[in-house]
C-alpha positions in Angstrom: 27.4 -21.1 -49.0 28.0 -25.0 -50.5 25.8 -27.6 -49.3 27.8 -31.2 -48.7 25.8 -33.7 -49.7 23.0 -32.0 -50.6 21.8 -29.7 -53.6 24.0 -28.3 -56.4 26.9 -26.1 -56.0 24.3 -23.0 -57.1 22.0 -23.4 -53.6 22.3 -20.6 -51.3 20.1 -19.5 -48.1 18.7 -15.9 -48.0 19.5 -14.1 -44.9 15.7 -14.2 -43.7 16.2 -18.3 -43.6 15.5 -19.1 -47.1 19.2 -19.1 -48.7 22.5 -19.0 -48.2 25.0 -16.7 -49.7 27.7 -17.9 -51.6 31.4 -18.3 -49.3 34.3 -19.4 -50.1 35.3 -22.8 -49.0 33.1 -26.0 -48.1 31.9 -26.1 -44.4 32.2 -29.5 -43.6 35.1 -32.4 -44.5 37.3 -33.4 -41.7 36.3 -33.9 -38.0 38.5 -31.7 -36.5 37.8 -28.2 -35.3 37.8 -25.7 -38.1 36.3 -21.9 -38.3 35.0 -20.5 -41.6 33.4 -17.4 -42.3 30.5 -16.2 -44.8 29.3 -12.9 -45.5 25.8 -12.5 -46.5 23.2 -9.3 -47.1 20.2 -8.9 -45.2 17.1 -9.5 -47.1 15.1 -6.2 -45.7 15.8 -3.5 -48.2 17.9 -1.1 -45.5 21.5 -0.8 -44.6 22.6 -2.5 -41.6 25.3 0.5 -40.7 24.5 4.4 -39.0 24.9 6.3 -41.9 24.3 3.7 -45.1 23.7 5.3 -48.3 20.3 4.2 -48.8 18.3 1.1 -49.6 20.6 -1.4 -50.3 19.1 -4.3 -52.5 19.7 -7.9 -52.8 22.8 -8.1 -55.5 24.4 -5.1 -55.1 28.1 -5.2 -54.8 28.6 -2.8 -52.0 30.8 -4.9 -49.2 29.3 -1.7 -46.6 25.8 -3.5 -46.7 26.8 -7.1 -45.8 28.1 -8.8 -42.7 30.9 -11.3 -41.5 29.6 -14.4 -39.7 32.6 -16.7 -38.6 31.5 -20.2 -37.2 33.1 -22.8 -35.5 32.2 -26.1 -36.7 33.6 -28.6 -33.8 32.9 -32.1 -34.5 29.1 -32.6 -34.8 28.5 -28.7 -33.3 28.1 -25.4 -34.6 28.5 -22.3 -32.8 28.7 -18.6 -33.9 32.3 -17.4 -33.1 32.0 -13.7 -34.2 29.7 -11.3 -36.0 31.3 -7.8 -38.0 30.8 -5.7 -41.0 32.7 -7.1 -44.2 36.0 -5.0 -45.0 35.9 -1.5 -45.4 32.6 -1.1 -43.7 31.6 1.1 -40.8 31.5 -0.3 -37.4 28.0 -0.2 -36.0 27.2 -0.7 -32.7 24.2 -2.6 -33.4 25.8 -5.2 -35.2 28.5 -5.0 -32.6 25.9 -6.0 -29.8 24.2 -8.7 -31.7 27.9 -10.0 -32.2 28.5 -10.0 -28.4 25.4 -11.7 -27.5 25.8 -14.4 -30.0 29.6 -15.6 -28.9 28.4 -16.4 -25.9 25.7 -19.0 -26.9 26.2 -22.3 -28.0 24.6 -24.7 -29.6 25.3 -28.2 -29.7 22.9 -30.9 -31.9 23.2 -34.9 -32.0 24.5 -35.7 -35.1 21.7 -37.3 -37.3 22.0 -39.4 -40.2 25.0 -38.2 -42.0 27.6 -36.5 -40.1 27.7 -33.7 -42.7 24.0 -33.0 -42.8 23.7 -33.0 -39.8 26.3 -30.3 -39.0 25.1 -28.2 -42.3 21.6 -28.3 -40.8 22.9 -27.0 -37.5 24.8 -24.7 -39.5 22.0 -23.1 -41.3 19.8 -22.7 -38.0 22.9 -20.8 -36.7 22.8 -18.5 -39.9 18.7 -18.1 -39.1 19.3 -17.4 -36.0 21.7 -14.3 -36.9 19.6 -13.3 -39.8 16.7 -12.8 -38.0 18.5 -10.8 -35.6 19.6 -8.7 -38.0 16.1 -8.3 -39.7 15.1 -6.3 -36.7 18.1 -4.4 -36.5 17.1 -3.1 -40.4 13.5 -2.6 -39.2 14.9 -0.3 -37.3 16.9 1.6 -38.7 14.2 2.1 -41.8 12.7 4.9 -39.8 14.3 8.6 -40.0 15.7 9.1 -36.6 18.0 6.6 -35.1 16.5 4.9 -32.1 18.6 3.7 -29.2 17.2 -0.1 -28.6 20.4 -0.9 -26.8 19.4 -3.8 -23.6 18.0 -1.4 -21.0 16.1 0.7 -23.4 14.7 -2.4 -24.8 13.9 -4.1 -21.6 12.0 -1.1 -20.5 10.2 -1.2 -24.0 8.6 -4.8 -24.1 7.5 -4.1 -20.3 5.2 -1.0 -22.0 2.4 -0.2 -23.5 -0.1 -2.9 -22.4 -3.4 -2.1 -23.2 -4.7 -4.8 -20.7 -3.3 -5.4 -17.2 -4.2 -9.0 -17.1 -5.7 -10.2 -20.2 -8.2 -13.3 -19.3 -7.3 -14.7 -22.6 -9.5 -15.1 -26.1 -11.8 -17.8 -24.6 -13.0 -15.6 -21.6 -13.3 -12.7 -24.6 -15.2 -15.3 -26.7 -17.4 -16.4 -24.0 -18.6 -12.5 -23.2 -18.7 -11.4 -26.6 -21.5 -14.6 -26.8 -23.2 -12.8 -23.9 -23.0 -9.2 -25.3 -23.4 -9.5 -28.9 -26.9 -8.4 -30.3 -28.0 -7.9 -33.8 -27.0 -10.8 -35.5 -23.9 -11.5 -33.5 -22.4 -8.2 -33.3 -20.6 -6.4 -30.5 -21.4 -2.9 -30.3 -18.6 -0.1 -29.6 -20.4 0.6 -26.5 -19.8 -3.3 -24.9 -16.2 -3.3 -26.4 -14.5 -2.1 -23.3 -16.5 -4.6 -21.2 -16.0 -7.5 -23.7 -12.1 -7.4 -23.8 -12.1 -6.4 -20.1 -11.6 -2.8 -19.6 -13.1 -0.8 -17.1 -12.3 2.7 -18.6 -15.2 2.6 -21.2 -13.9 5.7 -22.9 -10.6 4.4 -23.9 -11.7 1.3 -25.0 -13.9 3.5 -27.4 -10.8 4.7 -28.4 -9.3 1.6 -29.0 -12.2 0.0 -30.8 -11.9 3.1 -33.0 -8.2 2.9 -34.1 -8.2 -0.7 -35.2 -11.1 -0.3 -36.7 -9.5 2.5 -38.7 -6.6 0.7 -39.4 -9.0 -2.3 -41.1 -11.2 -0.2 -42.3 -14.2 -1.0 -40.8 -17.4 1.3 -40.9 -19.8 1.3 -38.6 -19.8 0.8 -34.6 -20.1 -2.8 -34.5 -18.1 -5.7 -35.0 -18.1 -9.5 -35.2 -16.7 -12.7 -33.6 -14.0 -12.6 -36.4 -13.3 -8.8 -36.7 -13.2 -9.0 -33.0 -10.8 -12.3 -32.9 -8.3 -10.1 -35.3 -8.5 -6.9 -32.5 -7.8 -9.0 -29.6 -4.7 -10.2 -31.5 -3.4 -6.9 -31.9 -4.3 -5.7 -28.3 -2.6 -8.7 -27.2 0.8 -8.9 -28.8 3.6 -9.0 -27.1 5.7 -7.1 -29.8 6.6 -3.5 -28.8 6.1 -2.6 -32.6 2.7 -3.6 -32.6 1.9 -2.3 -29.7 3.2 1.4 -30.0 1.7 1.4 -33.8 -1.8 0.5 -31.8 -1.4 3.8 -29.5 -0.1 5.7 -32.6 -3.5 4.9 -34.5 -5.3 5.8 -31.3 -3.6 9.3 -31.0 -3.6 9.8 -34.8 -7.7 10.2 -35.5 -7.4 11.3 -39.0 -4.9 8.4 -40.0 -2.9 10.6 -41.8 0.3 9.3 -40.4 1.4 12.6 -38.4 0.0 14.0 -34.9 -0.7 17.5 -34.1 -1.1 19.3 -31.1 -4.9 18.9 -30.8 -5.0 15.0 -30.9 -1.9 15.0 -28.4 -4.3 16.8 -25.9 -7.4 14.5 -27.0 -5.2 11.5 -25.7 -4.0 13.3 -22.6 -7.2 13.9 -21.6 -8.5 10.5 -22.4 -5.5 9.1 -20.8 -6.0 11.6 -17.6 -9.6 10.7 -17.2 -9.0 6.5 -17.5 -6.4 7.5 -14.2 -8.6 9.8 -12.7 -6.4 12.5 -12.9 -8.6 15.4 -12.5 -5.7 18.4 -12.6 -4.2 17.3 -15.9 -7.8 17.2 -17.0 -7.5 20.6 -16.8 -4.4 21.7 -18.5 -4.5 19.5 -21.3 -3.5 22.3 -23.5 -0.5 23.6 -21.6 0.4 19.3 -21.3 -0.1 19.4 -25.2 2.6 22.5 -26.3 4.8 20.8 -23.7 5.1 17.3 -25.6 5.1 19.3 -29.5 7.9 21.0 -27.3 9.9 18.0 -27.0 9.0 16.2 -30.0 8.9 18.9 -32.5 12.2 21.0 -32.0 11.5 22.4 -35.7 7.9 23.5 -35.0 6.7 21.2 -37.7 3.3 21.2 -36.3 3.2 17.3 -36.1 4.9 14.2 -34.8 5.3 10.9 -36.4 6.0 7.5 -34.8 9.4 7.7 -34.7 9.2 10.5 -32.7 7.0 9.2 -30.3 9.4 6.0 -30.0 11.8 8.0 -29.4 10.3 8.8 -25.8 8.8 6.2 -25.0 12.5 4.4 -25.3 14.1 6.1 -22.9 15.0 3.9 -20.2 14.5 4.9 -16.8 17.3 6.3 -15.3 19.4 4.0 -12.9 19.6 5.4 -9.4 23.3 5.7 -8.4 24.6 3.6 -5.3 26.0 5.3 -2.6 29.9 4.2 -2.8 30.5 4.9 -6.3 30.9 1.8 -8.4 28.4 -0.5 -6.4 25.9 -0.9 -9.0 26.5 -4.2 -10.0 27.9 -5.7 -6.7 24.4 -4.5 -5.3 22.2 -6.1 -8.0 23.9 -9.3 -7.4 23.5 -9.0 -3.8 19.8 -8.3 -4.4 19.7 -11.5 -6.7 21.3 -13.5 -3.9 19.0 -11.9 -0.9 16.3 -13.1 -3.4 17.4 -16.8 -3.7 18.2 -16.6 -0.1 14.5 -15.5 1.4 12.8 -18.2 -0.7 11.1 -20.1 1.7 12.7 -23.7 2.3 10.3 -26.4 4.4 11.5 -28.1 7.0 10.8 -32.0 6.6 10.8 -33.1 10.3 7.2 -31.7 11.4 8.5 -31.2 15.1 11.3 -28.7 14.3 9.1 -26.9 11.7 6.5 -26.4 14.8 9.6 -25.7 17.1 10.7 -23.2 14.6 7.7 -21.3 14.0 6.6 -21.1 18.2 10.1 -19.4 18.6 9.8 -17.0 15.9 6.3 -16.4 17.5 7.7 -16.1 20.9 10.1 -13.5 19.4 8.2 -11.2 17.5 5.0 -11.4 20.6 7.1 -12.2 24.0 5.5 -9.3 25.4 1.8 -9.6 24.5 2.3 -13.7 25.3 3.4 -12.7 28.8 0.4 -10.3 29.2 -2.3 -12.5 28.2 -0.9 -15.4 29.9 -0.6 -14.0 33.2 -4.3 -12.3 33.0 -5.3 -15.8 31.8 -3.9 -17.5 34.6 -5.3 -15.3 37.2 -9.0 -15.4 35.8 -8.5 -19.3 36.1 -6.8 -19.1 39.5 -10.5 -17.0 40.7 -12.8 -18.7 38.8 -10.9 -22.4 40.2 -10.8 -20.8 43.8 -14.8 -20.1 43.9 -15.7 -23.3 42.2 -13.7 -24.8 45.2 -15.4 -22.9 47.8 -18.5 -23.2 46.9 -18.2 -26.9 46.1 -17.8 -27.7 49.9 -20.9 -25.5 50.8 -24.5 -27.1 51.3 -25.6 -24.9 48.5 -23.9 -27.6 46.2 -26.5 -30.4 47.6 -29.2 -28.5 45.7 -27.7 -26.4 43.1 -24.8 -28.8 42.4 -22.0 -27.9 39.9 -24.4 -25.2 38.2 -23.7 -22.8 41.2 -19.9 -23.4 41.4 -19.8 -22.5 37.7 -22.0 -19.3 37.9 -20.0 -18.3 40.5 -16.1 -18.9 39.4 -18.1 -17.2 36.2 -19.0 -13.7 38.6 -15.6 -13.8 40.0 -13.8 -14.0 37.0 -16.4 -11.0 35.6 -15.8 -8.9 38.8 -11.8 -8.9 38.0 -12.4 -8.0 34.3 -15.1 -5.0 35.1 -12.4 -3.7 37.2 -9.5 -4.7 34.8 -11.0 -2.8 30.9 -10.8 0.3 32.4 -7.1 0.5 33.2 -6.3 -0.1 29.2 -8.2 3.1 28.0 -6.8 5.3 31.6 -4.9 7.4 28.6 -2.6 9.6 30.6 -2.1 7.1 32.8 -0.4 5.0 30.0 1.3 7.9 28.5 3.1 8.8 31.8 4.0 5.2 32.3 5.2 5.1 28.6 7.3 8.5 28.9 8.6 8.6 32.3 9.1 5.1 32.7 11.0 1.5 31.7 7.7 -0.3 31.4 7.7 0.4 28.2 10.4 -2.7 27.5 8.0 -5.2 28.7 4.5 -3.5 28.4 3.2 -3.8 25.3 1.1 -0.6 26.0 0.8 0.7 21.9 -1.7 -2.5 22.3 -3.8 -1.1 24.6 -7.1 -0.8 23.1 -6.3 -4.4 21.8 -6.2 -5.5 25.1 -9.2 -3.6 25.9 -11.0 -5.9 23.7 -9.9 -9.0 24.9 -10.9 -8.3 28.3 -14.0 -7.6 27.0 -14.3 -11.0 25.6 -13.2 -12.2 28.6 -16.5 -10.2 30.5 -18.6 -11.4 27.7 -17.2 -15.0 28.5 -18.0 -14.7 32.6 -21.2 -13.7 32.3 -22.7 -15.6 30.2 -21.5 -18.8 32.7 -22.5 -17.1 35.3 -25.8 -15.9 34.1 -26.4 -19.2 31.6 -25.7 -21.4 35.2 -28.2 -19.3 37.4 -31.1 -18.8 34.9 -31.0 -22.5 33.2 -30.0 -24.3 36.4 -29.8 -23.0 39.7 -33.2 -21.5 39.8 -34.9 -24.6 38.6 -33.3 -26.8 40.4 -34.0 -24.6 43.9 -37.9 -24.5 42.7 -38.2 -28.6 41.9 -36.3 -29.2 45.5 -38.2 -31.0 48.3 -38.4 -29.7 51.6 -36.0 -31.5 53.3 -33.5 -30.7 50.2 -34.7 -27.0 50.5 -34.2 -26.8 54.1 -30.6 -25.9 54.5 -31.5 -22.9 51.8 -33.8 -21.2 54.3 -30.8 -18.7 55.4 -30.8 -17.6 51.9 -33.9 -17.8 50.2 -36.1 -17.1 53.5 -38.5 -19.8 55.3 -40.5 -20.2 52.1 -39.5 -21.8 48.7 -39.8 -19.3 46.0 -43.0 -20.0 44.2 -42.3 -19.5 40.8 -39.2 -18.2 38.6 -41.3 -15.0 38.8 -40.1 -14.3 42.3 -36.1 -14.7 41.3 -36.8 -12.1 38.4 -38.1 -9.5 39.8 -36.1 -9.2 42.8 -33.3 -7.2 43.0 -30.7 -9.8 42.3 -32.9 -10.3 39.3 -33.8 -7.3 37.6 -30.1 -5.8 38.0 -28.7 -8.4 36.7 -31.2 -8.8 33.3 -30.3 -4.7 32.7 -26.7 -5.2 33.0 -26.9 -8.0 30.7 -29.4 -6.0 28.2 -27.1 -3.0 28.3 -23.8 -4.5 27.9 -25.4 -6.8 25.2 -26.3 -3.5 23.3 -22.7 -1.7 24.1 -21.0 -4.9 22.8 -22.7 -5.4 19.7 -22.4 -1.9 18.7 -19.1 -1.5 19.0 -17.7 -4.5 16.5 -16.1 -3.0 13.2 -19.4 -3.6 11.3 -21.8 -1.6 13.1 -18.9 1.0 14.6 -17.8 1.6 10.7 -21.2 1.9 9.2 -20.3 -1.7 7.6 -24.1 -3.1 8.2 -26.9 -1.0 6.2 -30.4 -1.3 8.6 -33.4 0.0 6.8 -35.1 3.4 8.0 -34.6 5.0 11.6 -32.6 1.4 12.3 -29.5 3.5 10.3 -28.8 5.3 13.2 -27.4 1.9 15.2 -24.7 2.2 12.9 -21.7 4.5 13.0 -19.3 6.1 15.4 -22.1 7.9 16.9 -24.2 4.9 18.2 -20.9 3.5 19.6 -20.0 6.0 21.3 -23.1 6.9 23.3 -24.0 3.2 23.7 -20.2 2.5 24.9 -21.0 4.9 27.7 -23.9 3.2 29.0 -21.3 1.4 30.9 -21.4 4.6 33.9 -25.2 2.9 34.4 -24.0 -0.9 33.9 -21.4 -0.1 36.8 -24.0 1.3 39.2 -26.0 -1.8 38.8 -23.3 -3.9 39.0 -22.5 -2.5 42.6 -26.0 -2.6 43.8 -26.0 -6.4 41.9 -23.3 -7.1 44.3 -24.7 -6.0 47.4 -27.7 -8.1 47.1 -26.4 -11.2 47.3 -28.3 -14.3 47.7 -26.0 -16.9 49.0 -23.2 -14.0 50.8 -24.7 -12.1 53.3 -22.1 -10.0 55.4 -20.7 -7.4 54.0 -16.9 -8.0 54.0 -17.0 -10.9 51.9 -19.5 -9.4 49.3 -16.4 -8.3 47.1 -17.3 -6.5 43.9 -17.0 -3.1 45.4 -13.5 -4.2 46.2 -12.6 -4.8 42.6 -14.2 -1.9 41.0 -13.2 1.2 44.0 -9.4 1.7 42.6 -9.8 1.1 38.9 -13.1 3.5 38.8 -11.4 6.5 40.8 -8.5 6.3 38.6 -10.6 6.3 35.3 -12.9 9.1 37.2 -9.7 11.1 37.8 -8.3 10.9 34.0 -12.0 12.3 33.1 -12.0 15.0 35.5 -8.4 15.5 34.2 -9.1 15.8 30.6 -12.4 18.0 31.5 -10.3 20.6 33.4 -7.1 20.5 30.9 -9.4 21.2 28.1 -11.2 24.1 30.0 -7.9 25.4 31.6 -6.2 25.9 28.8 -8.2 27.0 25.5 -6.5 27.0 22.1 -7.6 29.4 19.1 -8.0 28.6 15.4 -5.6 30.2 13.2 -6.2 28.6 9.6 -9.0 26.3 8.4 -8.8 24.5 4.8 -10.8 21.9 3.5 -8.5 20.1 0.7 -10.0 17.3 -2.1 -10.3 13.8 -0.6 -12.5 15.5 2.0 -10.2 16.6 4.3 -10.6 19.5 7.1 -7.0 21.2 8.4 -7.4 22.3 11.6 -4.4 25.1 13.1 -4.7 25.9 16.3 -2.3 28.0 18.5 -0.3 26.3 20.9 -1.7 26.2 25.2 0.9 27.4 27.3 3.1 24.3 28.7 1.9 22.1 26.0 4.9 19.5 24.9 4.3 16.8 22.3 5.8 14.1 20.4 5.8 13.7 16.8 3.8 10.8 16.4 1.4 11.2 18.8 -2.5 12.7 18.7 -4.5 14.6 20.4 -8.4 14.2 21.4 -11.1 17.4 19.6 -13.9 18.6 20.8 -16.2 20.4 18.9 -19.6 21.6 20.7 -21.3 22.9 17.5 -21.5 19.1 17.0 -21.3 17.2 19.6 -20.6 19.0 23.4 -19.7 15.4 25.0 -17.6 13.7 21.7 -13.9 13.6 22.1 -12.4 12.0 18.7 -8.5 11.3 18.3 -6.6 12.8 15.5 -2.7 12.3 14.9 -0.6 15.5 15.2 0.2 16.5 12.2 2.6 19.7 13.1 6.2 19.2 14.6 7.1 19.4 18.2 9.2 22.9 17.4 6.5 24.5 15.7 4.4 27.2 17.4 1.2 25.9 16.6 -0.9 22.6 16.7 -2.4 21.1 13.5 -4.4 18.4 12.7 -5.4 16.8 9.4 -9.2 14.9 9.7 -10.4 12.9 6.8 -14.7 12.9 7.1 -15.2 9.1 7.5 -18.3 8.8 9.6 -20.8 10.7 10.8 -19.1 13.2 13.4 -16.3 13.8 10.9 -19.2 14.8 8.4 -20.7 17.3 10.8 -17.3 18.8 11.7 -16.6 19.3 8.2 -19.8 21.0 7.3 -20.1 23.1 10.6 -16.4 24.7 9.4 -17.5 24.4 5.8 -19.5 27.7 6.5 -17.1 29.7 7.7 -14.7 29.1 5.0 -13.8 31.1 1.6 -12.7 29.8 -2.1 -8.6 29.9 -2.5 -7.3 32.3 -4.0 -4.1 33.2 -5.5 -3.2 29.1 -6.5 -3.2 28.9 -2.9 -4.3 24.8 -1.9 -7.6 23.4 -1.1 -11.1 24.0 -2.1 -11.8 26.1 0.9 -9.7 28.3 3.3 -10.3 30.7 6.4 -6.9 32.0 8.3 -6.9 34.5 11.0 -4.3 37.0 11.6 -3.3 37.8 14.7 -1.1 40.9 14.0 -4.1 42.8 13.0 -3.4 42.1 8.9 -7.2 41.8 6.9 -7.9 38.3 7.3 -11.3 36.6 7.3 -12.8 35.7 9.3 -13.0 37.0 13.2 -11.7 34.2 15.4 -15.4 35.1 17.4 -16.7 33.2 14.1 -14.8 30.2 14.4 -16.9 27.3 16.2 -15.4 26.1 19.7 -12.9 23.7 20.0 -11.1 22.2 22.5 -8.3 19.6 22.7 -6.7 17.2 24.8 -3.5 15.6 24.9 -1.1 15.1 23.7 -1.5 11.2 24.3 1.4 8.2 23.6 1.4 6.3 20.5 3.7 4.1 18.7 5.1 6.1 16.1 6.9 8.6 18.6 9.5 6.0 19.2 11.2 6.5 15.9 14.3 8.6 17.7 15.2 5.3 19.0 16.3 3.7 15.5 18.9 4.8 13.0 16.9 4.1 10.0 13.1 4.1 10.1 10.4 3.3 7.3 7.3 5.4 7.9 4.4 3.6 5.6 1.1 5.9 5.4 -2.0 4.9 3.6 -4.2 7.5 2.7 -5.1 9.8 5.9 -3.1 7.4 7.5 -0.2 9.7 6.8 -0.2 12.3 9.2 1.8 10.9 11.8 4.1 10.1 9.4 4.2 14.1 8.6 5.1 15.0 12.3 7.9 12.9 12.1 9.6 13.7 8.8 9.2 17.7 9.8 10.9 16.7 13.2 13.4 15.1 11.2 14.3 18.0 9.4 14.2 20.1 12.3 16.6 18.1 14.2 18.8 17.8 11.8 18.6 21.6 11.1 19.6 22.1 15.1 22.7 19.5 14.8 24.1 21.5 11.7 23.6 24.7 13.8 21.1 26.1 10.9 18.3 27.2 13.0 18.0 28.3 17.1 17.9 26.1 19.2 19.2 27.9 22.6 22.2 27.3 24.4 24.9 25.0 22.9 23.8 22.3 25.6 20.3 21.9 23.9 22.3 21.2 20.9 24.5 18.6 22.8 21.8 17.3 24.2 19.6 16.9 21.2 22.2 14.9 19.3 22.2 12.6 22.1 18.6 11.6 22.0 18.5 12.2 18.6 19.2 9.1 16.6 17.8 8.9 13.2 20.0 9.3 10.3 18.0 7.8 7.2 14.4 8.2 6.9 12.4 6.2 3.9 8.6 7.8 3.8 5.8 5.6 1.2 2.7 7.5 1.4 0.2 5.2 -0.9 -3.3 7.1 -1.6 -5.6 6.7 -4.4 -6.6 10.4 -5.1 -4.2 13.0 -6.8 -5.9 15.3 -4.6 -4.5 14.1 -1.7 -0.8 15.3 -2.4 -2.1 18.7 -1.8 -2.8 17.9 2.2 1.3 18.2 2.8 2.2 19.7 -0.7 4.3 22.2 1.5 6.1 19.7 3.8 7.0 17.3 0.6 8.7 20.7 -1.3 10.3 21.8 2.2 12.4 18.2 2.5 12.8 17.9 -1.1 14.3 21.9 -0.9 16.0 21.4 2.8 17.2 17.8 2.8 20.5 18.8 1.5 22.1 15.3 2.8 19.5 13.2 1.4 18.6 12.2 4.9 14.6 11.5 3.7 13.5 9.7 1.0 9.7 10.6 0.2 8.4 8.0 -2.3 4.6 9.0 -3.3 2.3 6.7 -5.0 -0.8 7.2 -6.6 -2.9 3.9 -6.9 -5.8 5.6 -9.4 -3.3 5.4 -11.9 -2.3 2.5 -13.8 1.1 0.8 -13.4 4.3 2.0 -15.2 4.0 0.0 -18.7 0.2 0.1 -19.3 -1.4 2.0 -22.0 -3.5 3.8 -20.5 -1.0 5.5 -18.1 2.0 5.6 -21.0 1.2 9.3 -22.2 1.3 10.4 -18.3 4.3 9.0 -18.0 6.1 10.8 -20.7 4.4 13.8 -19.7 5.5 13.3 -16.2 9.1 12.7 -17.0 9.3 16.1 -19.5 7.4 18.7 -17.1 9.9 17.3 -14.0 12.9 17.6 -15.9 11.6 20.8 -17.3 10.0 22.8 -14.5 11.2 20.1 -11.4 7.1 19.8 -10.7 5.3 16.3 -10.8 2.1 16.5 -13.1 0.0 14.6 -10.8 1.1 15.8 -6.9 2.5 19.2 -7.9 5.3 19.0 -5.7 8.6 18.7 -6.3 8.7 14.5 -5.3 7.5 12.5 -8.2 4.7 10.3 -8.0 5.3 6.6 -8.7 1.9 4.6 -10.2 0.1 1.6 -8.6 1.5 0.1 -5.5 4.7 -0.5 -3.9 6.6 -3.8 -4.4 6.8 -4.1 -0.7 9.3 -7.1 -0.9 11.5 -5.2 -2.8 11.2 -1.9 -0.7 12.3 -4.2 2.4 14.9 -6.0 0.5 16.4 -2.4 -0.9 16.7 -1.3 2.9 18.3 -4.6 4.3 21.1 -4.2 1.8 22.1 -0.6 2.5 21.5 -1.4 5.9 23.3 -4.4 6.5 23.4 -4.8 10.6 21.2 -2.0 11.4 17.7 -2.0 13.4 14.9 -0.8 11.2 11.9 0.9 12.5 8.9 0.2 10.8 6.1 2.4 11.2 2.5 2.0 9.7 -0.3 3.7 10.1 -3.6 3.1 8.0 -6.5 1.0 7.2 -5.5 -2.8 8.3 -5.1 -4.3 4.7 -1.2 -3.8 4.6 -0.7 -4.5 8.5 -0.2 -8.6 7.8 1.6 -8.0 4.9 4.5 -5.7 6.7 4.5 -7.3 9.5 5.4 -10.9 7.6 7.8 -9.1 5.4 9.7 -7.5 8.6 9.5 -10.8 10.4 11.4 -12.7 7.0 14.0 -10.3 6.6 14.7 -10.2 10.0 15.4 -13.6 10.1 17.1 -14.1 7.3 19.3 -11.5 6.7 21.7 -9.0 9.1 18.7 -6.3 9.4 16.3 -6.2 12.1 13.0 -5.0 11.3 11.0 -4.1 13.6 7.2 -3.3 13.1 4.5 -1.1 14.6 1.4 0.1 13.6 -0.8 2.8 14.9 -4.1 2.2 17.3 -6.7 4.1 18.1 
């Protein structure tokens, strides 16, 4: 290419950027638009087209190894017009792809110095850009097998093989090196993982060995300079560099070939890094599977190119319903993402109004209940305050007595009201049989119970503090003249000392109630009830659910003392004005009937244990016979009592069986002292699994006389009570449901999934459902036509809990009504080098056998955690204008995020998400 105003005519620039090969005619001259072309060869010794004839060295005259680049020169701008093989060459798809990309770009540079020099520099820059892209293509074609580096595959690959999820940067690594180095500033292999921020020390050790082999470093220690070299390679964003590092980890003898034994070793290492014990146990089988795929010629080894072939397989694009909607769906998704970006309202009043309106829209049922409750408490307090303000006792005790009596009135009201939210039979009846659920938030019954308990604390505090710290001291210091109006209440003789008040019936009953309520309230807090507080020695028994349960039942003594305390009053002597019993009578009778009904129902309707299984993750599965007349809805729960553990304690557990099943099942995870003892009791009657059945331990009873072990009499006695209403039972009100279960929180969702399958079969006539009228009623009451289930768990063994349900859905859901998404958070996210081989293995095994290597089901497991915003966005795009019920059960960690996303997408899209969470 001739240089205008520069060097001689023979000057050329290489394809790598040093020289330009000669071309026909000058680049610059007139200022009008011109289009010139040049042919140049890539400086890398490799053909640029598929099926090339070996290496092409610079200087060969074969046009097949040249490409023709056409530039558009317009005044002071230069742009690539086209890139194509020289005349006579075959079309290369890689070059064609490069041409399309570069032809759409345009670079404009302001002229500097002479016009010709500026344009020439611009042209040289464009040639360098083309040559760099061609060098990349050539480097790929040096390998024996052709790798598809399409746009999607390259994008997928560049996300892959990250050795550290969130690198801290070299300064942080250097700082840790200085802290960990020893023996003259050397870092030992055992501390390499900690130094670079990798928790899996075994995996870090293998990475250390691979990097050391590459640099011929012997020994188990490295210097800071060598660590820097290691770090540069680990943090290199180039896919080729990452691939070579990963290959070196597998290729332990550094011969450029990976044998089946080496594949098995790295599978075991990757499985251990991701806490996948099942894969560790079958490394040889899975190594053979990978070798069968990558070594079809049975050479006994695979090379780097084979490994790259597998890694560059882009993930399949999910088909969009309706055929050709992929592009439009992607555009809509991008538009929706932009639309959902928060915009700040500049006017603070409007901003406050918008927030308030959103809050009321989401919480209006809670708001009116709280406002009503607070108004009643305030009204009762004001009534008593004004009443005692006008009495003669005010002249002695002042406003203290007004506050004490006002607090006492709210205390009596709240002590009566606090029983109603735990009357579960009544709440379930109101939810199922009346329309009250539309305006009353029955799902928040326990939260309201806690709010009332806070009100009790405030009322008791005002009453007790005012009496002890103000009323009684003022009465003791009153003069005889001031005390005269007090004689009808406290006697003719003024109390001699403070002890007189304490030892009286009014005094000691109040103090005992205060002590009992303080204990019960303290041990009911999450820190004590969930065992988060660690107490020394025998005090450790004060934490856990057992301590909460027993101390909470001190309320029986508290209510008895409250009635006595309310009868022996200092300032009220007429019985008709003693209102404590009036407040408590109805709620106490209702609650007593609730407890009596529970006891009678559990004893009159006994259950027989049909099956017991102890699964990985400390989960106990119990299957009972269904009592006569027992009817439940999916999402509801029952209370379970086991006399062998405690004859008094009843604990709630979600029902995992469907309403139409002829049995009742629950899955119980050992999270507390009662559940641990329950699991221990049933482990004694279980036996190890046989014939590949899931579960660590198992026991069944064959009611038809078949051989089974053990006999039903050897099972511990179990009583059940229920069912009781829960938020998830309302899923049938929605056309679309999003079910989210975290760990054992998947239990109510499993029942819903089974119920959806059964209902769809009934609507299709696949299973017997009685008369045609029964089916028509079912069709009228069942609205759900789409369900998305996301189960997030840390342990791979958790998938054994519901393996049968997963496989049943995969086999019977022909219409694709239910989407199952299992997430295992112990596995590193897609693209991490520690999970790369697991992802390869998963794809191969699922394609060949239809079984996921992580879950052991037909449902493919995702790695790491879901992107919840993307989940909501996809559902919003697919179901525009519909109501989506979001049901969550699990630890509180996700509640805020899921609720906030439901609110955001409901306000800014036509899809309305309604969030519900499980409470016990």
